[in-house]
Structure formats: structure tokens, C-alpha cells
C-alpha positions in Angstrom: 42.6 -151.5 -138.5 45.2 -149.2 -139.8 42.8 -148.0 -142.5 40.2 -147.4 -140.0 42.5 -145.3 -137.8 43.7 -143.3 -140.9 40.0 -142.6 -141.8 39.3 -141.5 -138.2 42.3 -139.2 -138.3 41.2 -137.7 -141.6 37.7 -137.2 -140.3 38.9 -135.4 -137.2 41.1 -133.2 -139.4 38.0 -132.4 -141.6 35.8 -131.7 -138.6 38.4 -129.3 -137.2 38.8 -127.6 -140.5 35.0 -127.1 -140.9 34.4 -125.6 -137.4 33.1 -122.0 -137.6 36.1 -120.6 -135.7 38.5 -122.4 -138.1 36.6 -121.1 -141.2 36.6 -117.6 -139.8 40.4 -117.7 -139.1 41.1 -119.0 -142.6 38.9 -116.3 -144.1 40.7 -113.6 -142.1 44.1 -115.0 -143.2 43.1 -115.0 -146.9 41.6 -111.5 -146.8 44.7 -110.3 -145.0 46.9 -111.9 -147.7 44.9 -110.2 -150.4 45.1 -106.8 -148.7 48.8 -107.2 -148.3 49.2 -108.1 -152.0 47.1 -105.2 -153.0 49.0 -102.8 -150.8 52.3 -104.0 -152.3 51.0 -103.5 -155.8 49.7 -100.0 -155.0 53.0 -99.0 -153.4 54.9 -100.3 -156.5 52.6 -98.3 -158.8 53.1 -95.1 -156.7 56.9 -95.6 -156.8 56.9 -96.2 -160.6 54.4 -93.4 -161.5 54.9 -90.5 -159.1 54.4 -87.7 -161.6 51.2 -89.0 -163.3 49.7 -89.8 -159.9 50.6 -86.3 -158.5 49.0 -84.7 -161.6 45.9 -86.8 -161.2 45.7 -85.9 -157.5 46.1 -82.2 -158.2 43.5 -82.3 -160.9 41.1 -84.1 -158.6 41.6 -81.5 -155.8 41.1 -78.7 -158.3 37.9 -80.3 -159.6 36.6 -80.6 -156.1 37.4 -77.0 -155.3 36.2 -75.6 -158.7 33.3 -73.6 -157.4 35.3 -71.8 -154.6 38.1 -71.2 -157.1 35.7 -69.6 -159.6 34.3 -67.4 -156.9 37.6 -66.3 -155.3 40.1 -66.4 -158.1 39.2 -62.9 -159.6 39.4 -61.3 -156.2 42.8 -62.9 -155.5 44.1 -61.9 -159.0 43.0 -58.3 -158.4 44.7 -58.3 -155.0 47.9 -59.7 -156.4 47.9 -57.1 -159.2 47.4 -54.3 -156.6 50.2 -55.7 -154.5 52.5 -55.9 -157.5 51.7 -52.3 -158.4 52.4 -51.1 -154.9 55.7 -52.9 -154.8 56.6 -51.4 -158.2 55.7 -48.0 -156.9 57.7 -48.5 -153.8 60.9 -49.3 -155.7 60.3 -46.7 -158.4 62.4 -43.6 -157.9 60.5 -40.3 -157.2 61.6 -38.9 -160.6 59.9 -41.8 -162.5 56.7 -41.1 -160.7 56.8 -37.4 -161.7 57.6 -38.5 -165.3 54.6 -40.8 -165.4 52.4 -37.9 -164.2 53.8 -35.8 -167.1 53.1 -38.6 -169.6 49.5 -39.0 -168.4 49.1 -35.2 -168.6 50.4 -35.2 -172.2 48.2 -38.1 -173.1 45.2 -36.3 -171.7 46.1 -33.1 -173.6 46.4 -35.1 -176.9 43.0 -36.7 -176.3 41.4 -33.3 -175.7 43.1 -31.9 -178.8 41.8 -34.8 -180.9 38.2 -34.2 -179.7 
């Protein structure tokens, strides 16, 4: 009789474990555990390898934006050069600007004399 009661108890436990809701709950739990483990591993990798991951991320972004960069980089470089020249002209004394005009005139005269 004790054996029969033990077998009924085990059968009830098995039935409860094989119910669709119980299977779904167990599956959710196991998936949640795997996701948590994976998240912990990824966090640890980010903490351990910040520089390589940052370089890889920057390279990936540059690769995604390669066409717009090819199109706009020359324009941007030209604007930066013009801005730098304007700033240099702004801080250059008036005498230096006159000296540069004289140098250009002398160079032009030398070119004409050579021809």
C-alpha cells in the first residue's frame, strides 16, 4: 500500500510537470537563465576589452558611412583649409600681408624674366 501511494504521488508529480503551462514556465525560466548568463559574459567582455571594442565600433560606423564620407570629405577639407587661411589672415599683422604681396610680385617678375 505504501508503494502504491508512492507511485501515485510520483505519477501526479509527472503529470504536473508535463502540463503545457508547466512546460512553458520551465522553458521561459531556462531561456531567461541563458539570456542572463549571456548578458553577464558580454558585460565582462566589454569591461575587459574596452579599446578593441571601441575601435571595432568606430570602424563599423565608418564602414556604414563610407559613401557619404567619400562624397562630403573633400568639401569639408576645403572648407577647413579656407577657414584656417582666414584665421591666419586675421591674426597676421598688416605689414606681413604687404610683404606677402611684394613676394608674390617679385615671384611674378622672376617668372616673366625667365620666359
